[in-house]
C-alpha positions in Angstrom: 35.7 46.8 20.4 33.5 46.9 23.3 34.8 44.7 26.3 31.5 42.8 26.5 31.9 41.1 23.3 33.0 37.5 23.4 34.9 36.9 20.5 33.9 33.3 20.0 30.4 34.1 19.9 30.6 36.2 16.5 29.6 34.7 13.4 32.5 32.7 12.0 32.8 34.8 8.9 33.3 38.0 10.8 35.8 36.5 13.3 37.8 35.1 10.6 37.9 38.3 8.5 38.9 40.3 11.6 41.8 37.9 12.3 42.7 37.7 8.7 42.8 41.4 8.4 44.9 41.9 11.6 47.3 39.1 10.3 47.6 40.8 7.0 48.3 44.4 8.7 51.1 42.5 10.6 52.4 40.6 7.6 52.0 37.4 9.7 52.6 34.5 7.2 53.0 32.0 10.1 49.5 32.8 11.3 48.2 32.0 7.5 50.3 28.9 7.2 49.3 27.7 10.9 45.5 28.1 10.0 45.6 26.8 6.6 47.5 23.7 8.1 44.7 22.7 10.0 42.2 22.5 7.2 40.7 19.0 6.5 42.1 18.9 2.9 45.7 19.9 4.0 45.6 17.2 6.9 44.6 14.7 4.0 47.8 15.6 2.2 49.9 14.5 4.9 49.0 11.1 4.8 49.6 10.8 1.0 52.7 9.2 -0.3 55.1 10.8 -2.7 54.3 8.8 -6.0 53.0 10.4 -9.2 49.7 9.1 -8.3 49.1 11.1 -5.2 50.0 14.1 -7.0 46.7 14.6 -8.4 45.1 13.9 -4.9 47.6 16.7 -3.5 46.3 19.1 -5.9 42.7 18.3 -5.4 43.1 18.3 -1.8 44.8 21.8 -1.6 41.9 23.5 -3.7 39.5 21.7 -1.7 41.1 23.2 1.6 41.6 26.6 0.0 37.8 26.5 -0.7 36.7 25.4 2.7 38.6 28.2 4.4 38.2 31.3 2.3 35.1 30.4 0.5 31.9 32.7 0.9 30.4 29.7 3.1 33.2 27.6 4.5 32.4 23.8 4.8 33.8 23.0 7.9 33.1 20.3 10.3 32.2 21.2 13.8 35.6 20.3 15.3 37.6 22.2 12.7 35.4 25.3 13.1 35.6 25.3 17.0 39.4 24.9 16.6 39.6 27.9 14.0 37.3 29.9 16.1 39.6 29.5 19.1 42.7 30.3 17.2 40.9 33.4 15.5 39.9 34.8 19.1 43.2 33.9 20.6 45.3 35.6 17.6 43.0 39.0 18.0 43.5 38.8 21.9 47.4 38.3 21.6 47.7 41.0 19.0 45.3 43.7 19.6 41.8 43.7 18.3 40.8 46.0 15.4 
């Protein structure tokens, strides 16, 4: 990649795909776990109790988080998108851009 490209300026989907591709090549499960843990749906799960009533909410929130991150058009708020952009760009810089 050319040195004059600012990773954070790339379209979100392209930046995400580059970071995911690199992490997949490195078999970096920790990267995926960290990214997934920042999704709004997963953050909501952290606040739920352990009773049976919250289990349904946990499943629904997990599915929502998965769709938010991996769908064709991620539904992310500005704060989450900015956090993920920074994480993806940092990962690419630290592990060699592809």
